[in-house]
C-alpha positions in Angstrom: -94.1 -78.9 -204.3 -93.8 -81.4 -207.2 -90.3 -80.2 -208.0 -89.3 -80.7 -204.3 -90.7 -84.2 -204.2 -88.9 -85.1 -207.4 -85.6 -83.8 -206.0 -86.1 -85.8 -202.8 -86.8 -88.9 -204.8 -83.6 -88.4 -206.8 -81.6 -88.2 -203.5 -83.3 -91.3 -202.2 -82.4 -93.1 -205.4 -78.8 -92.2 -205.0 -78.8 -93.9 -201.6 -80.4 -97.0 -203.0 -77.4 -97.2 -205.5 -75.0 -96.7 -202.6 -75.9 -99.8 -200.7 -75.7 -103.4 -201.9 -79.1 -104.4 -200.7 -82.5 -103.0 -201.4 -83.4 -100.3 -198.9 -87.0 -99.5 -200.0 -88.2 -99.8 -196.4 -85.2 -98.2 -194.9 -85.6 -95.3 -192.5 -82.2 -94.1 -193.7 -83.6 -93.4 -197.2 -86.5 -91.6 -195.8 -84.3 -89.5 -193.6 -82.2 -88.4 -196.5 -85.0 -87.9 -198.9 -87.1 -85.8 -196.5 -84.5 -84.4 -194.2 -85.7 -86.4 -191.2 -82.7 -86.9 -188.9 -81.7 -88.5 -186.6 -82.4 -92.1 -187.7 -82.8 -94.7 -184.9 -81.7 -98.4 -185.1 -84.2 -100.8 -186.6 -83.6 -103.5 -184.0 -81.8 -104.0 -180.6 -80.7 -107.2 -179.0 -78.7 -107.9 -175.8 -75.4 -109.7 -176.2 -73.8 -111.5 -173.3 -70.0 -111.9 -173.5 -67.8 -115.0 -173.1 -64.8 -114.2 -170.9 -61.2 -115.5 -171.2 -59.4 -114.9 -168.0 -56.2 -114.6 -170.0 -55.3 -114.6 -173.7 -54.1 -118.3 -173.5 -56.7 -119.3 -170.9 -54.1 -119.6 -168.2 -51.9 -121.8 -170.3 -54.6 -124.4 -171.2 -55.3 -123.1 -174.7 -53.6 -124.7 -177.7 -50.4 -122.9 -178.5 -49.7 -121.4 -181.9 -46.1 -120.4 -182.2 -44.9 -118.5 -185.4 -42.5 -115.9 -186.5 -39.8 -113.9 -184.8 -36.3 -113.6 -186.3 -35.9 -109.8 -185.9 -33.5 -108.2 -188.3 -32.8 -105.1 -190.4 -33.7 -105.1 -194.1 -32.2 -102.1 -195.9 -32.0 -100.4 -192.5 -35.6 -101.1 -191.6 -36.5 -103.2 -188.5 -38.6 -106.2 -189.5 -39.5 -109.6 -188.2 -41.5 -112.6 -189.3 -45.2 -113.0 -188.5 -47.3 -116.0 -189.5 -45.5 -118.5 -191.7 -48.2 -121.3 -192.0 -50.6 -119.7 -194.5 -51.4 -120.9 -197.9 -52.7 -118.2 -200.2 -55.1 -116.3 -198.0 -53.5 -115.5 -194.6 -55.5 -112.2 -194.0 -52.6 -110.6 -192.1 -53.4 -107.9 -189.5 -51.6 -106.2 -186.6 -52.4 -103.8 -183.7 -49.8 -102.1 -181.6 -50.0 -100.8 -178.1 -49.3 -101.7 -174.4 -45.7 -102.6 -175.4 -46.9 -105.4 -177.6 -47.9 -106.3 -181.1 -51.0 -108.4 -181.7 -50.9 -110.2 -185.0 -53.8 -112.1 -186.6 -54.3 -114.2 -189.7 -56.8 -116.8 -190.8 -54.7 -119.4 -188.9 -54.8 -117.7 -185.5 -53.6 -114.9 -183.2 -50.1 -114.2 -181.9 -48.6 -111.7 -179.5 -45.0 -110.3 -179.9 -43.1 -107.7 -177.9 -41.8 -104.7 -179.8 -38.4 -106.3 -180.3 -40.1 -109.0 -182.4 -39.9 -111.7 -179.7 -42.7 -114.3 -179.6 -44.8 -114.0 -176.4 -48.0 -116.1 -176.9 -50.2 -117.5 -179.7 -53.5 -119.3 -180.0 -55.8 -120.5 -182.8 -59.1 -118.7 -183.4 -61.2 -121.3 -181.7 -60.0 -120.0 -178.3 -62.0 -116.9 -179.1 -65.2 -118.7 -180.3 -63.7 -119.3 -183.7 -64.1 -117.5 -187.1 -62.2 -116.2 -190.1 -61.3 -112.8 -191.6 -59.7 -111.1 -188.6 -59.5 -107.3 -188.4 -57.5 -105.9 -185.5 -57.2 -102.5 -183.8 -55.8 -100.8 -180.7 -58.0 -98.1 -179.2 -55.8 -95.3 -178.1 -58.6 -93.7 -176.0 -59.5 -96.7 -173.9 -56.1 -98.4 -174.4 -57.6 -101.8 -175.3 -57.2 -104.2 -178.2 -60.0 -105.4 -180.3 -60.7 -107.8 -183.2 -63.5 -109.6 -185.0 -63.9 -113.1 -186.3 -66.8 -114.3 -188.5 -68.2 -117.8 -188.3 -70.2 -119.0 -191.4 -70.3 -122.8 -190.7 -72.2 -123.0 -187.4 -75.1 -125.5 -187.5 -77.6 -123.0 -186.1 -76.9 -120.7 -189.1 -76.6 -117.8 -186.8 -73.3 -116.9 -188.5 -72.0 -114.9 -185.5 -69.6 -112.0 -185.7 -67.4 -112.6 -182.7 -66.0 -109.3 -181.5 -63.4 -109.5 -178.8 -62.1 -106.6 -176.6 -59.3 -106.8 -174.1 -59.9 -105.5 -170.6 -56.5 -103.7 -170.5 -53.6 -102.6 -172.7 -51.9 -105.9 -172.0 -53.1 -108.4 -174.6 -51.9 -111.4 -172.5 -54.6 -110.5 -169.9 -58.4 -110.9 -169.9 -60.6 -110.7 -172.9 -64.4 -110.6 -173.5 -65.9 -111.9 -176.7 -69.4 -110.8 -177.9 -71.1 -113.1 -180.4 -73.4 -110.9 -182.5 -75.8 -112.9 -184.8 -75.5 -112.1 -188.6 -77.7 -114.9 -190.0 -77.6 -113.6 -193.7 -74.0 -112.4 -193.6 -71.2 -113.3 -196.0 -67.5 -112.6 -195.7 -66.1 -109.1 -196.3 -67.0 -107.4 -193.0 -65.2 -104.4 -191.6 -64.8 -103.1 -188.0 -64.2 -99.6 -186.6 -64.4 -97.7 -183.3 -64.7 -94.4 -181.6 -64.3 -93.4 -178.0 -67.9 -94.4 -177.4 -68.8 -97.0 -180.0 -67.6 -100.2 -181.8 -69.2 -100.5 -185.3 -69.3 -103.4 -187.7 -70.7 -103.6 -191.3 -70.9 -106.8 -193.4 -72.6 -107.8 -196.7 -75.8 -109.7 -196.6 -79.3 -109.4 -195.3 -81.6 -106.4 -194.6 -79.5 -105.1 -191.7 -75.8 -104.8 -192.6 -74.4 -102.6 -189.8 -74.5 -102.7 -186.0 -73.1 -100.6 -183.2 -72.2 -101.6 -179.6 -70.9 -99.7 -176.5 -67.1 -99.6 -176.2 -67.3 -98.9 -172.4 -69.6 -102.0 -171.8 -67.3 -104.2 -173.9 -64.1 -103.1 -172.1 -65.8 -103.8 -168.8 -67.1 -107.2 -169.9 -70.7 -106.3 -169.3 -73.7 -107.5 -171.4 -74.4 -104.8 -174.0 -76.9 -104.0 -176.6 -76.2 -104.5 -180.3 -78.0 -101.8 -182.3 -78.8 -102.9 -185.8 -79.4 -100.5 -188.8 -81.2 -101.3 -192.0 -79.0 -101.4 -195.1 -75.4 -100.6 -194.8 -73.9 -97.4 -193.2 -70.7 -98.1 -195.1 -67.2 -99.0 -193.8 -66.7 -98.1 -190.1 -63.8 -95.8 -189.4 -61.1 -96.4 -186.7 -60.9 -93.3 -184.6 -57.6 -92.0 -183.2 -59.0 -88.6 -182.2 -60.8 -88.0 -178.8 -64.1 -88.3 -180.6 -67.3 -90.0 -179.4 -69.1 -90.1 -182.7 -68.5 -93.0 -185.0 -68.1 -92.4 -188.7 -68.9 -94.7 -191.7 -67.6 -94.2 -195.3 -69.1 -95.5 -198.5 -67.8 -95.0 -202.0 -70.1 -95.0 -205.0 -69.0 -94.7 -208.6 -69.1 -90.9 -208.3 -69.4 -89.9 -204.6 -68.0 -90.4 -201.2 -70.7 -90.6 -198.5 -69.8 -90.1 -194.8 -72.4 -91.1 -192.2 -72.0 -90.0 -188.6 -73.5 -92.0 -185.7 -73.9 -90.2 -182.4 -75.5 -90.7 -179.0 -79.3 -89.9 -179.0 -79.0 -88.4 -175.5 -80.3 -91.6 -173.9 -77.3 -93.8 -174.5 -78.4 -95.3 -177.9 -76.7 -94.6 -181.3 -78.5 -92.8 -184.1 -77.6 -91.7 -187.6 -77.1 -87.9 -186.9 -75.8 -86.7 -190.2 -74.9 -87.7 -193.8 -72.4 -85.8 -195.9 -71.8 -86.5 -199.6 -69.4 -85.1 -202.1 -68.2 -85.9 -205.6 -64.8 -87.8 -205.2 -63.6 -87.2 -208.8 -61.2 -90.1 -208.5 -58.7 -90.1 -211.4 -58.9 -93.9 -211.3 -61.7 -96.0 -209.8 -62.0 -99.1 -211.9 -61.5 -102.5 -210.3 -57.8 -103.5 -210.4 -56.9 -106.4 -212.8 -55.2 -109.6 -211.8 -51.5 -109.2 -211.2 -48.7 -111.2 -213.0 -45.9 -113.1 -211.4 -42.4 -114.2 -212.6 -42.1 -117.6 -214.3 -45.8 -118.4 -214.6 -48.9 -117.4 -216.5 -50.9 -117.7 -213.2 -52.0 -114.3 -211.9 -52.8 -113.3 -208.4 -55.7 -111.3 -206.9 -54.8 -107.6 -206.3 -57.4 -106.7 -203.7 -60.2 -104.4 -204.6 -61.0 -100.7 -204.9 -62.8 -100.6 -201.6 -60.4 -99.5 -198.8 -59.6 -102.2 -196.2 -59.0 -99.8 -193.4 -60.1 -96.2 -192.8 -58.7 -93.9 -190.1 -60.0 -90.7 -188.4 -57.0 -88.6 -187.4 -56.6 -84.9 -187.0 -60.3 -84.3 -187.8 -59.8 -85.9 -191.2 -60.5 -89.3 -192.8 -57.6 -91.2 -194.4 -57.5 -94.3 -196.6 -55.9 -96.0 -199.5 -57.3 -98.2 -202.2 -56.2 -100.6 -205.0 -57.4 -99.5 -208.4 -56.8 -100.0 -212.2 -54.1 -97.7 -213.3 -53.5 -98.0 -217.0 -54.2 -101.7 -217.1 -52.2 -102.6 -213.9 -53.0 -102.6 -210.2 -52.0 -99.3 -208.6 -52.7 -97.4 -205.4 -54.5 -94.2 -204.6 -54.5 -92.7 -201.1 -56.6 -89.8 -199.7 -57.1 -87.3 -197.0 -60.7 -86.1 -196.7 -62.5 -83.6 -194.4 -65.5 -84.8 -192.4 -67.8 -83.0 -194.8 -66.5 -85.2 -197.6 -64.2 -82.6 -199.3 -60.8 -83.9 -200.4 -57.7 -82.3 -199.0 -55.2 -84.3 -200.9 -54.8 -87.5 -202.9 -51.8 -89.4 -204.2 -51.0 -92.2 -206.7 -48.5 -95.1 -206.6 -48.1 -96.9 -209.9 -45.5 -98.7 -212.0 -45.2 -99.0 -215.8 -44.8 -102.8 -215.6 -45.4 -104.1 -212.0 -48.6 -104.2 -209.9 -49.0 -102.7 -206.4 -51.6 -104.8 -204.5 -53.4 -105.3 -201.1 -52.9 -101.8 -199.7 -53.6 -100.3 -196.3 -52.7 -97.0 -194.7 -51.6 -95.7 -191.3 -51.3 -92.1 -190.1 -49.9 -90.8 -186.8 -50.7 -87.9 -184.5 -48.5 -85.5 -186.6 -50.4 -86.6 -189.8 -47.3 -88.5 -191.2 -48.6 -91.2 -193.5 -47.5 -94.8 -194.2 -48.9 -96.7 -197.2 -48.3 -100.5 -197.0 -48.7 -102.8 -200.0 -47.1 -105.6 -202.0 -45.4 -105.5 -205.4 -45.4 -108.2 -208.1 -44.7 -108.3 -211.8 -43.6 -110.4 -214.8 -40.0 -110.3 -213.6 -40.5 -110.6 -209.8 -42.4 -112.5 -207.1 -44.8 -111.0 -204.6 -42.8 -108.9 -202.2 -43.6 -106.6 -199.2 -43.3 -102.8 -199.7 -44.3 -99.5 -198.1 -43.8 -95.8 -198.7 -44.3 -92.9 -196.4 -44.6 -89.1 -196.3 -44.0 -86.5 -193.6 -46.9 -84.1 -193.0 -44.6 -81.2 -194.2 -44.0 -82.9 -197.6 -45.7 -81.5 -200.7 -49.4 -82.5 -200.9 -50.1 -85.8 -202.8 -46.5 -87.1 -202.6 -44.8 -90.1 -201.0 -41.1 -90.6 -200.5 -39.3 -93.5 -202.4 -40.7 -97.0 -201.9 -39.1 -99.1 -199.2 -38.3 -102.8 -199.7 -39.2 -105.0 -196.7 -38.1 -108.3 -198.3 -38.2 -110.1 -201.6 -40.5 -112.9 -202.7 -38.9 -116.3 -203.5 -41.3 -118.2 -205.8 -44.5 -118.0 -207.8 -47.8 -118.7 -206.0 -50.6 -120.9 -207.3 -52.4 -117.8 -208.6 -55.9 -116.7 -207.7 -56.8 -115.4 -204.2 -53.9 -113.9 -202.2 -53.9 -112.3 -198.8 -57.2 -110.5 -199.3 -55.8 -107.6 -197.3 -52.8 -106.3 -195.4 -52.4 -104.2 -192.2 -50.9 -100.8 -191.4 -51.4 -99.1 -188.0 -50.1 -96.4 -185.7 -48.2 -97.3 -182.6 -50.8 -96.8 -179.8 -48.1 -96.1 -177.2 -46.2 -93.1 -178.6 -48.8 -92.3 -181.4 -45.8 -91.6 -183.7 -44.2 -94.7 -185.1 -46.1 -96.6 -187.9 -46.1 -100.3 -188.5 -47.2 -102.5 -191.3 -47.7 -106.3 -192.0 -47.4 -107.5 -195.5 -47.5 -110.9 -197.2 -44.4 -112.3 -199.0 -44.2 -115.3 -201.4 -42.2 -118.0 -199.7 -39.9 -120.5 -201.4 -42.9 -122.8 -201.4 -45.0 -120.2 -203.2 -47.2 -119.7 -200.1 -48.0 -116.6 -198.1 -45.6 -115.8 -195.3 -45.8 -112.4 -193.5 -43.3 -109.7 -192.6 -44.0 -107.1 -189.9 -42.1 -103.8 -190.1 -41.7 -100.7 -188.0 -41.1 -97.3 -189.5 -39.9 -94.9 -186.7 -41.4 -91.3 -186.9 -40.4 -89.9 -183.5 -39.6 -86.2 -183.7 
């Protein structure tokens, strides 16, 4: 009995290390330590949405017009996204319903798939906020994004999660302001066929889950809060009701599955953990630029997007590879066992701000930016077909060339890479590029994968 209790205590201690906040009172620790599953939410609150009848409020919203200029770069279709950023534009895209929804810290824009501007608005038209993360749900055929407000006088610090009512992003939207009073920036959003999940740093409860069906219908819905952090929520492309979360420790990958308790509420139903045995896992160093001693931020080793496709979890991360920023990408089974991993690195340059997309055939696109002592920050991507040898990517594709050095320090924070939600084959990416002013413009690119 003593040996069993000591073993359980060691398991619980590993969970404490996994999460950024103290979880001594967490039901999740107890469940893992003593095998008590499922784990119910710690708190529930009702969230009433704010509805926009159309994306631009029937033409009354302030217009934000950016980008366009479709063209071919080395045979790849690209067009400009936001061009009004400074150093942190936080670029994202979501693709479906014949449109591309593009977001940055300066606002939201809709394009058609030919790169033509359709509509654009600032964040304040969706209750305001920063750090947008976007998605298109292929099961419900709706768009979604989050914005986080930290400056409200009430100190509620709401996470404003908006879901479109249809696949047409110019139509109606519903925004759900979920209080996160102790939150700080760095949140992540994910979804399954049944749930929308969000995790953020700060406070005793760092994850919450809402009903996707309610949000699409614009109904008031419950936010189910969990103690500690469940990890980074996964964006689900399979026809899967359960919502997965992924956390990376120094030695392990931890996959938490949230399911329906049979009464319509989410519960932690299982936790899988495996040694990740990453070849590289140190935080990436600052990246050099041409013509200046000022270095730029490379992103961090935590993935910025995680995808569930083909009953596997996929993600990329920026890590320290022999003293420079490089990229690892991974395919992982739902029990945490790795299927394949790959590495992108350069003997002189740095690869930064990576995200990954995968289509229904398990073809993969890794988006990122390249910078070095003899070049400026430039958009890049590399892809693989599912039939290619495991762990390999085809040659890097150039999507543009940076024109000047930046001011150094923070840059972009993340990029965006997604599957086309209409054909589920083509893959898209948005990457930052250093403008002639040394600021962060964006380039959106389509990589066709139709069989």
